[in-house]
N, C-alpha and C positions, 0 to 999 in steps of 0.2 A: 429594817424594811417593813413597811406596813402592808398588811394583807387587806384586800377589799372584797366586798361582795355586793354586786349591783351598785357599785360606785360609793359604797359606805365602808368606813373602817370597821374591820372585824378583828378583835383581839383574841385570837385562838391560835394554838400551834398547829402545824400541819398534822401532827399525830391526833390532836383533838378532832380536826375536821375529817380525818379518816375513820375515827372510832365512833363518833356520834351517829352517823347514819346507820351503822350496824346495830347500835343500841336502840335507836328509834324503831328500826324494823323488828327487832326481836321483842321489845317490851311493849310496843304499841301504846305509848303514853297518851292520855287525854289532856294532860297538863304538863308543861315544862316551866320551871321557875328558874330564872337567871338572875344572878346578882352582879350588877355592873352592866350598864347599857352603852356607854360612850355615845356613838352616833346612832345606835340601833341596828347596826349591820348584822350582828350575831343573832339578835332576836328575830329579825326578818329571815335570816338563814334557817334558824330552827323552824319557823312557821312554814317556810317553803318546803323544807324536808319532811315535815309532818304531813303536809298536804299531799305529797307524792308517796310516802312510805307507809302511812297509817290507813287502816281500813275505815276508821271513823275520824271525823274532823276533831282537832284538838285546839288548845289555846296555849299561848306563851305569855307569861307574866314576867316582866323584866323590871327589877328594882335598881335605882341609882340615887345618889345624892342630888345630882344635877340633871333632871330630865329635860331641861331646856336645850341640852346639847343634842337630843335625839332629832334627827333629820326628819322632815315631813314625809320623805319617800320611804322611811322605815315603818311607817304606821300602816299596818294591815288590819283587816277586820278581825283576825284571830290573834293579834298581838296587842298587849296592854303594857304601857310604860308607866310605872308608878314611882313617886318620890319617896325616899325613906331616909332615915337618919341613924 
């Protein structure tokens, strides 16, 4: 069963989705680096959570082999999708 966020596939476990907001709140990161983008759902999820939970705006950098799979709706001003090998 695939999980989605704002209509995009997000490959995270329910445990991860419960844990990350707590970490974001406590650590107040300025940058999150993600390995593996798929459609970009989790990168967008991270960016949205940072915008709500962090006092200062931050950025999400997501790396994947195939950035062509990232959906246009996943592209936010604070999210960057980069190709890597």
